[in-house]
N, C-alpha and C positions, 0 to 999 in steps of 0.2 A: 545323444548331448546327454541328455541323463543319465546317460548308463552309467555315462565314464563318471560321474561326477562322485568323487573320494570324500570331501566333504563330511564333519559330521554337523556342520550349520545348516539352517534352511537353504535351500538357494528364495530370494528377494522373491516375494509375490509380483505378480503380474495386476495393474491397478482393478481387474475387474473383480479381482481377490477381495478387494481391502474393503468392507467401505467407507462409505468420503464422515466424517468430523471437524472436529469445528479446529483439531491443534494440525490437518492439515490441510484445509482451507487457508489458516491464519498461515502456514507456513505456501501457498501460495502465493494468496493477499499481498505476503512481505517482500519475495520477488518481484511483484511487480511492482508494487510500489516505488519501487526503488528503479527499475527503472523508468517509467513515472515520471518521479520528480528529476532524475538525472536530464529528462527528455527537456521539460523545462525548465527545466535549471539551461540549459545550454534558450534553448529563444527566447526565455528575458533574458543571459548576457546580451542574446544574439540584437532584441531591437533596443533595449539602452544603449550601443554602439550606434545604431538608425536612432535614438532616437536623439542623443550630442548630438547628429548633426542634423541640423532638424533645427526648427522652431516652432511647431507644432508633432502633437502626436500622431507616428506611424499606426493603420489602422484602430485610429477612434470608438470609427461603427463599429466592426469587430468585435473591441475588445466589451461593451459598452449596448451590444447587443444581447438573447438569447442562449444566442452561442458564442462570447467569451461567455458568460456563468454557468456553463454547464462548464467547461475547460474550467473557468476558477474552481469548479466542487469536488474536481475530480482534479485538481492540484492538491486543494486542503484533503478533500477522504484522505490521499496516498502521503499525502508530506506525515496528517500525525500519525495514522494508520503507523506508519509505517516511525515515528519518535517510539506511541508505543511498545510496535514492536524490539522494541530498542532497550528500552526497562524493562522488560522482561524478559530479556536474552541474561537484561547485568545480573535480575533475581534468581531466574536459571547460574548464573554463574557462581549463586552463593549454594546451589545443590538445593534450592528451595520452588516451592514446585509443579513435580512433576506426575502430584496422580493424577490418572487417563482423564478422570468426569474436571475433576477442579482445573484440571490445564485445558479440554475442551469450557467452561465454560466461561470459562475469561478470558478463551480466542471470542470466541459468543460475541463475548463481553465489552472486550474492543474493538471489535470490527460496529457494533451497535453505537458506541462511544462515537467512534474518526464519525463516522455518518451523521450524528443529530448535531457532532461538532463543523461538523461542515458546513453543513446544510446551515443553524443560523450564524456562522461569519461568511459562510454568500448571500444567509437572503443583506444582511448585514451591510457587506459588498457594495451587495445590489442596490440597495438601497439608498444606500447610502451619497 
């Protein structure tokens, strides 16, 4: 098939050709964060419907268990990271921050900031 390739542009390389870098990781996390946030939103909406029809909080023990704290952390991380990624995209739309070295550093910074913020908010939620 490659013998029939007559386009002067190179074919898209496979992942084995590329080294992992911050922007690639950030792009994948952004997509995963969107999926996690939508699933969490649906779960919260369903939970609120059931909560409206009962006098007590359904699954109260699960919500305040270690598994509930992990779920809260994952949701908070995905939501915060997605918000930071959208901010970066808004800046990119202005034509700024495309230099690879700066972009990779920014990507790692976004991941670190989302992790720290999610940990702090989860700790506040669990200890409150």
